[in-house]
C-alpha positions in Angstrom: -14.2 6.3 -20.6 -15.7 2.7 -20.9 -16.6 0.4 -18.2 -13.6 -1.9 -17.2 -14.0 -5.5 -16.6 -11.6 -7.0 -13.9 -11.1 -10.6 -14.0 -9.9 -12.2 -10.7 -7.5 -14.9 -11.6 -6.1 -17.3 -8.8 -4.5 -20.1 -11.0 -7.3 -22.4 -10.1 -9.5 -24.4 -12.8 -12.6 -22.1 -12.2 -10.9 -18.7 -12.5 -8.8 -19.9 -15.6 -12.2 -21.1 -17.5 -13.8 -17.6 -16.6 -10.8 -15.6 -18.1 -11.2 -17.9 -21.2 -14.7 -16.9 -21.3 -13.9 -13.5 -20.7 -11.4 -13.4 -23.8 -14.0 -14.9 -26.0 -16.4 -12.1 -25.0 -14.3 -9.4 -25.2 -13.6 -10.4 -29.0 -17.3 -10.0 -29.7 -18.1 -7.0 -27.4 -14.7 -5.2 -27.1 -14.7 -5.5 -23.5 -11.7 -3.3 -21.8 -10.3 -6.3 -19.8 -8.2 -6.3 -16.7 -6.7 -9.3 -15.1 -5.7 -9.3 -11.5 -4.4 -11.6 -8.8 -4.2 -11.1 -5.1 -1.0 -12.9 -3.7 -1.7 -14.2 -0.3 1.8 -15.6 0.3 0.3 -19.0 0.9 0.5 -20.4 -2.8 2.4 -23.3 -4.0 5.2 -21.9 -6.3 3.6 -23.9 -9.0 0.6 -21.8 -9.1 2.9 -18.5 -9.4 4.5 -20.1 -12.2 1.2 -21.2 -13.7 0.2 -17.5 -13.9 3.2 -16.9 -15.9 2.4 -19.4 -18.4 -1.3 -18.0 -18.7 0.3 -14.6 -19.2 2.8 -16.1 -22.1 0.1 -18.5 -23.4 -2.8 -16.1 -23.6 -0.8 -12.6 -24.4 -2.1 -11.1 -21.3 -0.6 -9.2 -18.3 -1.9 -10.1 -14.7 -1.7 -7.5 -12.2 -0.3 -9.0 -8.9 -1.5 -7.5 -5.6 -0.4 -7.9 -1.8 -2.0 -6.8 1.2 0.1 -4.8 3.2 -0.3 -4.9 7.0 2.5 -2.7 8.3 -0.1 0.0 9.7 -1.8 -2.6 11.7 1.2 -4.1 13.2 1.6 -0.6 14.7 -1.8 -0.7 16.1 -1.5 -4.2 17.5 1.6 -3.3 19.2 -0.1 -0.4 21.2 -3.0 -2.9 22.2 -0.4 -5.4 23.3 1.5 -2.8 25.6 -1.7 -1.1 26.9 -5.1 -3.6 26.8 -3.1 -6.7 27.4 -1.4 -5.3 30.5 -4.6 -4.0 31.9 -6.2 -7.5 31.4 -3.3 -8.9 33.6 -1.4 -10.9 30.7 2.0 -11.8 31.9 4.8 -9.5 31.1 6.9 -12.6 29.6 3.7 -13.1 27.2 3.7 -9.6 26.2 7.3 -9.5 25.5 7.0 -12.6 23.6 4.2 -11.2 21.5 5.8 -7.9 20.8 8.8 -9.7 19.4 6.4 -11.2 16.5 4.6 -7.9 15.8 6.6 -6.8 12.8 5.7 -7.2 9.1 7.2 -10.5 7.4 5.3 -9.3 4.1 3.9 -12.7 3.6 0.3 -11.5 3.9 -1.3 -14.7 5.0 1.1 -14.9 7.9 0.9 -11.4 8.8 -2.7 -11.5 9.1 -2.8 -14.5 11.4 0.0 -12.7 13.5 -2.1 -9.6 14.0 -5.2 -11.7 14.8 -3.0 -14.2 16.9 -4.9 -17.1 15.1 -5.3 -18.6 11.8 -8.5 -18.4 9.6 -10.8 -21.3 9.6 -13.9 -22.6 7.8 -16.1 -20.6 10.0 -14.0 -17.4 10.4 -12.6 -17.3 6.7 -11.4 -13.9 7.0 -8.6 -14.6 4.6 -10.6 -14.3 1.5 -12.0 -10.9 2.5 -8.8 -9.5 3.9 -6.3 -10.8 1.7 -8.2 -10.5 -1.6 -11.4 -8.9 -2.0 -10.1 -5.6 0.1 -7.1 -5.0 -1.9 -8.7 -5.6 -5.1 -11.7 -3.3 -4.0 -8.9 -0.5 -3.5 -8.0 -0.9 -7.3 -11.6 -0.5 -8.2 -12.0 2.9 -6.4 -9.1 4.1 -8.0 -10.4 3.2 -11.5 -13.7 5.0 -10.3 -11.7 7.8 -9.1 -9.9 8.3 -12.4 -13.3 8.5 -14.2 -14.4 4.9 -14.9 -18.1 4.9 -15.4 -18.8 1.5 -14.0 -16.5 -1.5 -12.7 -17.5 -5.1 -13.6 -15.9 -7.5 -11.2 -16.0 -11.3 -12.5 -15.7 -14.0 -10.0 -15.0 -17.5 -11.0 -17.5 -19.2 -8.6 -19.7 -22.1 -8.8 -22.9 -23.2 -7.2 -21.7 -26.5 -6.9 -19.1 -25.5 -4.4 -21.2 -24.5 -1.6 -24.6 -23.7 -0.5 -23.5 -20.0 0.2 -22.2 -19.8 -3.4 -25.1 -21.5 -4.7 -27.3 -18.7 -3.1 -25.1 -15.9 -4.7 -26.8 -14.2 -7.5 -25.0 -14.2 -10.9 -25.2 -10.3 -11.1 -25.1 -8.1 -8.0 -24.8 -4.2 -8.2 -23.1 -2.0 -5.5 -23.9 1.6 -5.7 -24.6 1.3 -9.3 -20.6 1.6 -9.9 -19.4 -1.7 -9.0 -21.2 -4.9 -10.6 -20.3 -8.3 -9.4 -20.8 -10.8 -12.5 -20.2 -14.5 -11.7 -20.9 -15.9 -15.3 -19.8 -19.6 -14.6 -21.9 -20.0 -11.5 -24.0 -22.6 -13.0 -21.1 -24.5 -15.0 -20.1 -28.0 -13.8 -16.3 -29.0 -13.0 -16.2 -30.6 -16.5 -17.6 -27.6 -18.3 -14.3 -25.5 -16.9 -11.9 -28.2 -18.0 -13.7 -28.3 -21.4 -13.0 -24.4 -21.7 -9.4 -25.4 -21.1 -9.2 -27.9 -23.9 -11.3 -25.6 -26.2 -8.3 -23.1 -26.0 -5.5 -25.6 -25.6 -4.7 -24.3 -22.1 -3.0 -26.6 -19.7 -4.9 -26.9 -16.3 -2.6 -25.8 -13.3 -0.2 -28.9 -12.9 -1.3 -29.3 -9.3 -4.4 -31.0 -10.1 -2.6 -33.7 -11.1 -0.9 -34.1 -7.8 -4.0 -34.8 -5.8 -5.1 -31.4 -5.1 -8.5 -30.2 -5.4 -7.9 -26.3 -4.6 -4.8 -24.5 -5.6 -5.7 -20.9 -4.6 -3.8 -21.4 -1.2 -1.7 -24.4 -0.1 -2.8 -25.8 2.3 -6.3 -24.0 2.2 -8.1 -23.9 5.4 -11.2 -25.9 3.7 -8.9 -28.8 2.1 -10.0 -32.1 2.6 -8.5 -35.1 4.7 -7.4 -36.7 1.2 -5.9 -33.4 0.1 -4.0 -32.9 3.2 -2.5 -36.3 2.9 -1.5 -35.6 -0.6 0.3 -32.5 0.5 1.9 -34.5 3.2 3.3 -37.1 1.0 4.3 -34.7 -2.0 5.2 -31.3 -0.5 6.6 -31.9 3.0 8.3 -28.4 2.7 4.9 -26.9 2.7 3.9 -28.7 5.8 7.4 -27.7 7.5 6.5 -24.0 6.4 3.1 -24.1 8.2 4.8 -25.5 11.4 6.9 -22.7 11.3 4.2 -20.3 11.1 2.1 -22.1 13.9 5.1 -21.5 16.1 5.3 -17.8 15.3 1.5 -17.2 15.5 1.4 -19.2 19.0 3.8 -16.7 20.1 1.7 -13.9 19.0 -1.4 -15.0 20.4 -2.7 -14.0 23.9 -3.5 -17.8 24.4 -0.2 -19.2 23.7 -1.7 -21.7 20.9 -2.3 -21.5 17.3 -3.0 -24.3 15.0 -3.4 -23.9 11.4 -6.7 -26.3 11.4 -8.5 -24.9 14.2 -11.0 -27.0 16.1 -13.7 -24.8 17.4 -14.6 -27.4 20.1 -11.4 -26.9 21.7 -11.8 -23.1 22.0 -8.4 -21.4 22.9 -6.8 -24.6 24.2 -4.1 -26.2 22.8 -5.0 -28.2 19.6 -3.2 -30.6 17.1 -0.4 -29.1 15.1 -0.1 -29.5 11.3 2.1 -32.4 11.7 -0.5 -34.3 13.9 -3.1 -33.0 11.2 -1.2 -34.8 8.5 -0.7 -37.9 10.6 -4.4 -38.0 10.9 -4.8 -37.4 7.2 -2.7 -40.8 6.6 -5.1 -42.7 8.5 -8.3 -45.1 7.4 -11.8 -44.0 7.9 -12.4 -43.2 11.3 -8.7 -41.8 12.0 -7.5 -44.7 14.1 -5.3 -46.8 11.9 -2.6 -45.5 9.9 -2.8 -46.9 6.2 0.7 -48.3 5.5 -0.6 -50.1 2.5 -2.0 -46.6 0.8 1.1 -44.8 1.9 3.4 -47.3 0.0 1.3 -47.4 -3.1 1.6 -43.8 -3.8 4.8 -42.6 -5.3 5.3 -38.9 -5.4 5.8 -38.9 -9.0 2.5 -40.7 -9.8 -0.2 -38.6 -11.2 -3.1 -38.4 -9.1 -6.4 -36.4 -10.1 -9.7 -35.9 -8.1 -11.2 -34.7 -11.7 -10.0 -37.7 -13.9 -7.1 -35.6 -15.6 -4.7 -38.5 -15.3 -7.1 -40.8 -17.4 -7.1 -38.2 -20.4 -10.6 -36.9 -18.8 
């Protein structure tokens, strides 16, 4: 059996560019390619539709995976019923948390319910538990079926963060699973040029003010991006508000904000509506920008990457 190359696809610009690069190289080197998507349940519907578009446009099949936390809910119910009681947590709080300890089968929400909090920039457990772990399970099955080696392609770029800049282009684990980051040194423009080369449209969310499309919202989204989400996609904000209430009931501390403020510890922190209201203020967060709000119709093209200008 030949080695197999797994291409992680998120529906974003970088992973799409990497998928196109993989297809180019497969023509030359006859790679055995697989395309895989880990569904967190926090994606915008446009991203899921975009994956359908990629399948049709490129003639590929994308394996779609979802984390299942059913067993962990059972363990968490046991912890709430035993450890919480020993710690003196009020019975009403135990009963309230128990009421939320059943799978919704929305991986992002289920993980937050179990942990009693949302991921954050400092504790970004979402990527590891909602994506990396379930994809790694697929790799182990491939190896168990006789594959000599797995190449795991990751569409990350050095420009994104210091951490990603420090990641090697090739990393080998137990000589069986090789992580490959082929576009690490690419620019944003390089990625969009790859789209144009293959006549592949970028995810339409990039023309609606989004810088990231893997999750909506991402715990790392900027003030400007959060404002765009609040203006264009109020249904997304309403969904997060509902999730905050559920996770707060599941939390020992009774508070759970999507945008966690580490300075507040476990105290009440502003909810998603307060975060969006702040995102609509001027620099400094004190004054609401009525002019900018009125000048941004939801149908207007808005891109952080110059896509509205044909760039």
